[in-house]
C-alpha positions in Angstrom: -24.8 173.2 58.6 -26.7 170.7 60.8 -29.5 170.6 58.2 -27.2 170.0 55.3 -25.3 167.2 57.2 -28.5 165.4 58.1 -29.5 165.3 54.5 -26.3 163.6 53.5 -25.4 161.5 56.6 -26.3 158.2 55.1 -24.7 158.8 51.7 -21.3 157.5 50.3 -19.4 160.5 51.7 -16.0 158.8 51.6 -16.3 158.4 47.9 -17.0 162.2 47.5 -14.3 163.7 49.8 -11.5 161.5 51.0 -10.5 161.8 54.7 -13.8 163.6 55.7 -16.1 161.6 57.9 -19.5 162.3 59.5 -20.7 160.8 62.8 -24.2 160.7 64.3 -25.6 159.3 67.5 -29.3 159.7 68.5 -28.7 159.1 72.2 -26.1 159.1 75.0 -23.8 156.1 74.9 -21.8 154.1 77.4 -18.0 154.6 77.5 -16.4 152.5 74.8 -12.8 151.9 73.9 -11.3 152.9 70.5 -8.1 153.9 68.8 -8.1 157.6 67.9 -6.0 158.3 64.7 -4.6 161.7 63.9 -7.8 163.7 63.3 -9.5 167.1 63.6 -13.2 167.0 64.8 -15.9 169.6 64.9 -19.1 169.0 66.8 -22.2 170.6 65.3 -24.7 169.4 67.9 -24.4 167.5 71.3 -21.3 166.7 73.2 -18.7 164.0 73.7 -16.3 163.0 76.5 -13.0 161.2 75.8 -10.5 159.8 78.2 -6.9 159.3 77.0 -4.5 158.0 79.6 -5.1 160.1 82.8 -6.8 163.0 81.0 -10.5 163.5 80.3 -11.7 166.0 77.8 -15.2 167.2 76.7 -15.9 168.8 73.4 -19.1 170.3 72.0 -20.3 172.8 69.5 -18.2 175.5 71.1 -15.0 173.7 70.6 -12.9 171.5 68.3 -10.7 168.4 69.0 -7.3 167.6 67.5 -5.3 164.4 67.9 -1.9 164.0 66.3 -1.0 160.5 67.4 -2.6 157.0 67.3 -4.1 157.0 70.8 -6.1 154.4 72.7 -9.1 156.2 74.2 -12.4 155.6 75.9 -15.2 157.9 74.8 -18.9 158.4 75.1 -21.6 160.7 73.8 -22.8 162.7 76.8 -25.4 165.0 75.1 -27.8 163.7 72.5 -31.3 162.5 71.9 -33.5 161.5 69.0 -34.7 165.1 68.6 -31.2 166.6 68.7 -28.7 163.9 67.7 -25.0 164.2 68.3 -23.4 165.3 65.0 -19.7 165.5 64.4 -17.5 166.2 61.4 -14.0 164.8 61.2 -11.0 165.2 59.0 -8.3 162.5 59.0 -5.0 164.5 59.1 -2.6 163.7 56.2 1.0 164.4 57.5 2.3 165.1 54.0 -0.3 167.7 53.3 0.3 169.2 56.7 4.0 169.3 56.2 3.7 171.2 52.9 2.0 174.1 54.8 4.6 174.4 57.5 6.9 176.8 55.6 4.0 179.3 55.3 2.8 179.1 58.9 4.5 180.9 61.8 7.1 178.7 63.5 7.4 178.2 67.3 9.1 176.1 69.9 8.4 172.4 70.4 5.9 172.4 73.3 6.0 169.5 75.7 2.2 169.1 75.8 -0.3 166.3 75.1 -0.6 165.3 71.4 -4.3 165.9 71.7 -6.5 168.8 72.9 -9.6 170.8 72.7 -9.8 174.5 71.7 -12.5 177.1 71.1 -14.1 176.9 67.6 -13.6 179.8 65.3 -15.7 181.4 62.6 -12.9 180.7 60.1 -13.0 177.0 60.8 -16.8 176.8 60.6 -16.8 178.7 57.3 -14.3 176.2 55.8 -16.4 173.3 57.0 -19.5 174.8 55.5 -17.8 174.9 52.1 -16.9 171.3 52.5 -20.4 170.3 53.4 -21.7 172.1 50.4 -19.5 169.9 48.2 -21.7 166.9 49.3 -24.4 168.6 47.2 -22.2 169.1 44.1 -19.9 166.1 44.1 -18.8 166.9 40.6 -16.9 169.9 42.1 -15.3 167.9 45.0 -12.3 166.7 43.1 -11.2 170.2 42.3 -12.3 172.1 45.4 -12.1 169.7 48.3 -8.2 169.7 48.3 -8.3 173.5 48.5 -10.7 173.5 51.4 -8.6 170.8 53.2 -5.5 172.8 52.7 -7.1 176.0 54.2 -8.5 174.0 57.1 -5.1 172.5 57.9 -3.5 176.0 57.6 -6.0 177.5 60.1 -5.3 174.6 62.5 -1.6 175.3 62.2 -2.3 179.0 63.1 -4.4 178.0 66.1 -3.8 176.9 69.6 -3.0 173.3 68.5 -0.5 174.5 65.9 2.6 173.7 67.9 1.6 170.1 68.3 0.6 169.8 64.6 3.9 171.2 63.4 5.7 168.5 65.5 3.5 165.9 64.0 4.4 166.9 60.5 8.1 167.4 61.0 10.1 164.1 60.5 12.9 165.3 62.9 10.6 166.5 65.8 10.4 164.9 69.2 6.7 164.1 68.6 7.6 162.3 65.3 10.1 160.2 67.2 7.4 159.3 69.7 5.1 158.5 66.8 7.6 156.1 65.3 7.9 154.4 68.7 4.2 154.0 68.9 4.2 152.4 65.5 6.8 149.9 66.8 4.6 149.2 69.9 1.5 148.6 67.7 3.4 146.3 65.4 4.5 144.1 68.3 1.9 144.8 71.0 1.7 141.1 71.8 5.5 140.8 72.4 7.5 141.8 75.5 8.2 145.5 75.6 11.7 146.9 76.3 11.5 150.7 76.9 15.3 150.8 76.5 15.0 149.6 72.9 12.2 152.1 72.1 14.3 154.9 73.6 17.3 154.0 71.6 15.3 154.0 68.4 14.0 157.4 69.3 17.4 158.7 70.0 16.7 159.5 73.7 17.7 158.2 77.1 15.2 155.9 78.7 14.2 158.5 81.3 13.8 161.3 78.6 11.8 159.0 76.3 9.5 157.9 79.2 8.9 161.6 80.1 8.2 162.7 76.5 6.1 159.7 75.8 3.8 160.3 78.8 3.7 164.1 78.0 2.4 163.3 74.5 0.0 160.4 75.2 -0.9 160.9 78.9 0.3 157.3 79.6 3.5 155.4 79.9 4.8 153.1 77.1 3.7 150.1 79.2 0.3 151.5 79.8 -0.1 152.2 76.1 0.8 148.6 75.2 -1.5 147.2 77.9 -4.4 149.2 76.6 -3.8 148.0 73.0 -3.6 144.4 74.3 -6.9 144.7 76.2 -8.7 146.4 73.3 -7.6 143.7 70.9 -8.5 141.0 73.4 -12.0 142.5 73.7 -12.4 142.2 69.9 -11.4 138.6 70.0 -13.9 137.9 72.9 -16.7 139.6 71.0 -15.9 137.3 68.1 -16.4 134.3 70.4 -12.8 133.6 71.4 -12.4 132.0 74.8 -11.0 134.3 77.5 -7.8 132.3 78.2 -7.0 132.0 74.4 -7.6 135.7 73.9 -5.3 136.5 76.8 -2.4 134.4 75.4 -3.1 135.7 71.9 -2.4 139.3 73.0 0.7 138.5 75.0 -0.5 137.7 78.5 1.3 134.8 80.3 -1.2 134.8 83.2 -4.9 134.4 82.6 -5.7 135.7 86.1 -3.7 138.9 85.6 -5.4 139.4 82.2 -8.9 139.0 83.9 -8.0 141.5 86.6 -6.7 144.1 84.2 -9.5 143.6 81.8 -12.1 144.1 84.5 -10.3 147.2 85.7 -10.4 148.8 82.2 -13.9 147.6 81.0 -15.8 147.3 84.3 -16.5 143.6 84.1 -14.7 140.3 83.7 -13.9 139.2 80.2 -16.6 136.6 79.6 -19.4 138.7 81.2 -18.4 141.8 79.3 -18.2 140.0 76.0 -21.6 138.3 76.5 -23.1 141.7 77.3 -21.6 143.3 74.1 -22.8 140.4 71.9 -26.3 140.7 73.3 -26.2 144.4 72.4 -25.1 143.6 68.9 -21.6 145.2 69.3 -19.1 144.3 66.6 -15.3 144.2 66.9 -13.8 147.7 66.6 
C-alpha cells in the first residue's frame, strides 16, 4: 500500500476520487494549528499527535482516526524521516452518504463521548483502502467503483468502535447534530460576542446541558472553541502581513493586550514574533 501511494502522491488525486486525500511528510514537524473537518484517517507509515481541547491523541499504522465535527486542533508529525516519510490516507465524511447506511447498521444508544477518537485498525478497513488506492492506477474505473468502496468503508466505520458517534453525526435529530449546528453558528460569527444562552436555545437545551454536551463532544467549552477560532484566524492575518492590533480587532478582540497574552499562550510566542518566524519559514495562511 505504501509503495502504491508513493507512486501517486503527487498526482491529481482529487480529480480521480472525490473526498479522498493523501498526506506525506518527510520529517517530524512542530505543533501547528488547523481546523479538522469530519474525516476518517488511516496512517500507513509514521505517527501523528493531535491535541483537541484538553485531549491529546496519537495515531499510527496500528490505528485509525475519526472526527465527526469541525474541530480546532493542534497537531504535529512525531515519527517520520526522509527514508520513511509519514503517509496518511484520509476520507472526508459525507453526512448524506453516511445517513443512507444507518438503517442497515446496528443501532445503539447516544454515547456522551468526544466527537473524535482513535481505534485499532482492522484488516477489513485496510482491504477497502487497498481497493481505493488501486483505483489511482485505473482512473477510468473510479467513477463506477469508488462510490462502492466509499460506501463499504463508511459501513465498516459504523460497525466499529466509533460507530455510535458517527450515527449521531449523520442523524439530524441527534444531540451531536444539534452541537454541530451550534458550531456552525459560532464559526459564522466567531468575531461577534458569544451568548451561550442563545446557542443553547437554538440547540433545544438548557444552558447547563448545552455546555456539558458541547464540552463532551469537543473537549472544550463554547467560549474556548470561539477563542481558538479567533486566534487561528488572527494568525492567518498576521502571516499575510496584517498588524497585530488590526488583526486583534478584526477577529473580535477589544483589548490588544488580552489578544497578545492569549495568542502567546496558544502559539508559544507573541503575535509579531510568531508571524515573523512563520513568514521566514515560508508558512502560508491555513
